[in-house]
C-alpha positions in Angstrom: 124.6 86.3 -12.4 124.1 85.5 -8.4 122.3 81.5 -8.3 119.4 80.5 -7.4 120.3 78.6 -3.8 116.9 78.2 -3.0 115.0 76.7 -5.8 118.0 73.9 -6.6 117.4 72.8 -2.5 114.1 73.3 -3.7 114.2 71.3 -7.7 112.8 68.0 -8.5 115.8 66.4 -8.7 116.5 66.5 -5.4 113.5 64.7 -4.4 113.9 62.3 -7.0 117.8 61.6 -5.0 116.7 61.7 -1.5 112.7 60.6 -2.9 109.8 62.9 -2.9 108.2 62.0 1.0 111.8 63.2 3.0 112.4 66.9 1.4 110.1 69.2 2.4 110.8 73.2 1.2 109.7 75.6 3.6 109.8 79.1 3.0 110.9 80.7 6.9 108.9 84.3 7.4 108.0 86.4 10.6 105.1 85.4 13.0 103.5 88.3 13.1 103.6 89.6 9.4 101.9 87.6 7.2 103.2 90.3 4.1 106.4 88.6 4.6 105.8 84.9 4.2 103.3 86.3 0.9 105.7 88.6 -0.5 107.8 85.5 -0.9 105.8 83.4 -1.6 105.1 85.8 -5.6 108.5 87.2 -5.3 107.3 90.0 -7.4 111.1 91.1 -8.0 112.9 88.0 -9.1 109.1 86.5 -11.6 109.0 89.8 -13.3 113.0 89.9 -13.9 113.8 90.0 -17.6 116.6 88.3 -17.0 114.6 85.0 -15.2 114.8 82.2 -16.8 111.7 81.1 -15.1 109.7 84.4 -15.7 106.9 84.2 -14.7 106.8 81.7 -12.6 106.3 82.7 -8.6 109.1 81.5 -6.0 106.0 79.3 -4.7 105.8 77.4 -7.7 109.8 76.5 -7.3 108.8 73.5 -5.0 107.8 75.0 -1.8 106.0 72.7 0.2 105.1 74.9 4.1 106.0 77.8 5.9 107.6 78.5 8.7 106.9 80.8 11.6 108.6 81.5 15.1 105.0 81.8 17.1 106.3 82.5 20.2 104.3 84.2 22.6 105.3 87.0 25.3 108.0 88.6 23.6 107.2 91.8 24.6 107.7 91.5 27.7 110.6 92.7 27.5 110.9 95.6 25.9 112.7 98.6 27.3 109.1 100.6 26.7 107.4 97.8 29.3 109.9 97.4 31.9 108.9 99.4 34.1 104.8 98.3 34.6 106.7 94.5 33.7 109.2 95.0 36.2 106.6 96.5 39.4 104.7 92.9 38.4 104.2 90.0 41.0 104.0 86.1 39.6 100.5 86.2 40.3 100.1 89.0 38.1 102.9 88.2 35.1 100.8 84.5 34.2 97.4 86.2 34.0 98.9 89.0 31.7 100.8 85.8 29.4 97.4 84.2 29.8 94.9 87.0 28.9 97.5 89.0 26.4 100.3 87.1 25.3 98.6 83.5 24.7 96.6 85.4 22.8 98.5 87.5 20.5 99.9 84.9 18.9 97.0 82.5 18.6 96.3 85.2 16.4 99.3 85.3 14.8 99.1 81.2 13.9 95.1 82.5 12.8 96.4 84.4 10.3 99.1 82.4 8.7 96.3 79.3 8.8 94.3 81.3 6.5 97.5 81.8 4.0 98.6 78.7 4.3 95.3 77.3 3.5 94.6 79.7 0.5 98.0 78.9 -1.4 97.1 75.1 -0.5 100.5 75.3 1.7 101.4 73.6 5.5 102.6 75.7 8.7 105.1 74.5 10.5 106.8 76.1 13.3 110.7 75.9 12.8 110.9 77.7 16.9 108.8 78.3 19.6 107.5 78.2 23.1 107.9 81.6 25.5 109.5 84.3 24.8 110.8 86.3 28.2 113.9 87.9 27.9 114.4 90.8 28.8 117.4 94.1 28.4 120.8 92.6 29.9 121.1 95.4 32.6 118.0 94.4 34.2 118.4 92.2 37.1 114.8 92.5 39.1 113.3 91.5 35.2 115.4 89.1 34.3 114.7 87.0 38.2 110.8 87.6 37.5 111.2 85.8 34.1 114.1 83.8 34.9 111.3 82.7 38.3 108.4 82.4 36.1 110.1 79.7 34.0 110.0 77.9 36.8 107.5 77.7 38.1 105.1 75.5 38.3 101.9 77.4 35.8 104.4 77.7 33.1 103.7 74.7 32.3 100.3 75.3 32.5 100.8 78.3 30.0 102.3 76.2 27.5 99.1 73.3 27.8 97.7 76.8 26.7 99.5 77.7 24.4 100.0 74.7 22.6 96.4 73.9 22.8 96.5 77.2 20.0 99.1 75.5 17.9 95.8 73.5 16.0 93.1 75.1 18.3 93.4 78.6 16.1 94.3 77.0 12.6 90.8 76.2 11.8 91.4 75.1 8.9 94.1 72.1 9.6 97.3 73.6 8.2 99.7 73.2 11.5 102.0 70.7 11.2 105.3 70.0 13.1 106.2 72.4 16.4 109.8 73.2 17.2 110.1 74.1 20.5 113.7 76.2 20.8 115.1 74.5 23.1 115.8 72.0 24.5 118.2 72.1 27.6 120.0 75.8 28.4 120.9 77.2 31.3 118.0 80.2 32.5 119.4 84.3 33.0 120.2 87.1 31.7 119.7 86.2 27.9 116.6 84.3 28.9 115.1 81.3 29.7 115.1 79.3 26.2 115.2 75.0 27.6 112.5 73.0 28.4 115.5 72.6 30.7 118.0 73.9 32.4 120.6 71.2 31.7 120.5 68.0 29.7 120.5 66.1 33.6 117.6 67.4 35.0 114.6 65.2 35.4 111.8 67.6 34.2 110.1 70.9 34.0 107.3 72.0 34.3 107.5 73.5 30.5 109.3 69.6 30.0 106.4 68.0 30.6 104.0 70.5 28.7 105.9 69.5 26.0 106.2 65.9 26.4 102.2 66.0 27.6 101.5 67.7 23.9 103.9 64.8 21.6 102.8 61.7 23.4 98.3 62.2 23.8 98.1 63.6 20.4 101.0 64.6 17.9 103.2 61.8 18.3 105.0 63.0 15.6 104.7 66.8 15.2 107.0 68.1 18.2 111.0 68.8 17.9 112.5 70.7 20.4 
């Protein structure tokens, strides 16, 4: 029979060895679909398995402390069916859409998960997050548009609005640690994920926004 690794990791024994305050057991789920968390926390197939020595218990009861999601913004802008429309955009038009549609979409996911976490008595954390502007690998025009957007000062403003939603879209106050993906990475056809483009870079619009968020509001709640 397969070993119940998740319950082992979240066991009281581990908390006793490492210290309860040092162990936070999280359940990863899809940001756009709360069902993925709700079903996994209940885990009906495992709960009702007659061979399960913990039959009748949910997975949440095995020590889960928090739900973890990756509430990226703008991923739909790189979808193939969106490419003709997005490719024709100016930077002004792209940022207008990010502000009016992409960030509110992510905020809606956060709001739904805040409700779920509240209802289940759990915290909500971000295991990844940030912008998600990446298109097809053979679309040079779209790649250039997305790279230019990530270098534009207005991307810092988008991050300010986005990070504000991590708190503002969670009226129940369940949101905690926010992990940005990632610290430093070259921008290009496979995305512009880094807060910086290389480790020696002094700053960038995204990096400035992230460090401001950390220093002004949530000193211990941001990682990159």
